[in-house]
C-alpha positions in Angstrom: -72.9 49.3 -29.5 -72.1 45.7 -28.7 -74.1 42.6 -29.7 -76.6 41.4 -27.2 -75.1 38.2 -25.6 -77.4 35.2 -25.7 -75.6 33.4 -22.8 -73.1 34.1 -20.0 -69.6 34.4 -21.3 -68.2 32.8 -18.1 -70.5 29.8 -17.4 -72.8 29.6 -20.4 -75.9 30.2 -18.2 -79.0 32.2 -19.1 -78.6 35.9 -19.3 -81.2 38.1 -17.5 -81.6 41.8 -18.4 -82.4 43.9 -15.4 -82.6 47.4 -16.8 -83.5 49.3 -20.0 -82.8 53.1 -20.5 -84.1 55.4 -23.1 -81.3 57.4 -24.8 -83.6 60.4 -25.5 -85.3 61.0 -22.2 -83.3 58.9 -19.8 -86.3 57.0 -18.4 -85.3 53.6 -17.1 -87.4 50.5 -16.9 -86.2 47.9 -14.4 -87.3 44.3 -14.0 -86.3 40.8 -15.0 -86.2 40.4 -18.8 -84.9 37.4 -20.7 -82.9 37.6 -23.9 -85.0 36.5 -26.9 -83.5 33.2 -28.1 -85.6 32.3 -31.2 -84.2 28.8 -30.7 -81.5 29.0 -33.4 -78.0 27.7 -33.1 -75.1 29.9 -34.3 -74.9 27.8 -37.4 -78.6 28.4 -38.1 -78.1 32.2 -37.6 -75.2 32.1 -40.1 -77.5 30.3 -42.5 -80.3 32.9 -42.1 -77.8 35.7 -42.6 -76.5 34.2 -45.9 -80.1 33.4 -46.9 -81.0 37.1 -46.5 -77.8 38.2 -48.2 -78.5 36.2 -51.4 -82.2 37.1 -51.2 -83.4 33.5 -50.7 -81.6 32.2 -53.8 -80.9 28.6 -52.7 -78.8 27.8 -55.8 -76.5 30.7 -54.9 -76.3 29.4 -51.3 -75.5 26.0 -52.7 -72.6 27.5 -54.6 -71.3 29.7 -51.8 -71.6 26.9 -49.1 -70.2 24.2 -51.4 -73.2 22.0 -50.5 -75.7 20.0 -52.5 -79.1 21.6 -53.1 -80.9 18.9 -50.9 -78.5 19.7 -48.0 -79.2 23.4 -48.3 -83.0 22.7 -48.4 -82.6 20.5 -45.3 -80.8 23.2 -43.4 -83.6 25.7 -44.4 -86.2 23.2 -43.1 -84.3 22.9 -39.8 -84.4 26.7 -39.4 -88.1 26.7 -40.2 -88.8 24.1 -37.6 -86.6 25.9 -35.0 -88.7 29.0 -35.6 -91.9 27.1 -35.1 -93.2 26.7 -38.7 -94.8 23.4 -39.4 -95.8 21.4 -42.5 -99.4 21.7 -41.5 -99.2 25.5 -41.7 -97.6 25.3 -45.1 -100.5 23.1 -46.4 -103.1 25.4 -45.0 -101.4 28.3 -46.7 -101.3 26.4 -50.0 -105.0 25.5 -49.8 -106.0 29.1 -49.1 -103.8 30.4 -51.9 -105.4 27.9 -54.4 -108.8 29.0 -53.2 -107.9 32.6 -53.7 -106.7 31.9 -57.2 -110.0 30.1 -58.0 -108.2 26.8 -58.6 -110.4 25.0 -56.0 -113.9 25.5 -54.6 -114.7 26.4 -51.0 -116.0 22.8 -50.5 -112.7 21.4 -51.8 -110.7 23.7 -49.6 -112.7 22.8 -46.5 -112.3 19.1 -47.3 -108.5 19.5 -47.7 -108.2 21.5 -44.4 -110.4 19.0 -42.5 -108.2 16.1 -43.8 -105.1 17.9 -42.4 -106.6 18.2 -39.0 -107.1 14.5 -38.7 
């Protein structure tokens, strides 16, 4: 099975999928479907593949890629932004985790979350 193309190999335009077929029963679904893009460049996809290969070990990625740790972190952040993750979501997650661990009170958590929304 070939890899799903993300753009036209001739002109670079958007690819539209018009038909899907079930291998088991042969039923076809026709329409106009776009290829999921995820907003990543080929370089970012390569980064994600390596990240998964080394199980998220940034020090190992640093060694393999021959880059400094801050550069590897910056590339990871660019992938996170391309996938729609934001710093605000990270802060909310950290606040909720601290609350769950009993490190802060509900009032402190609410105060921190309200501060982030400003």
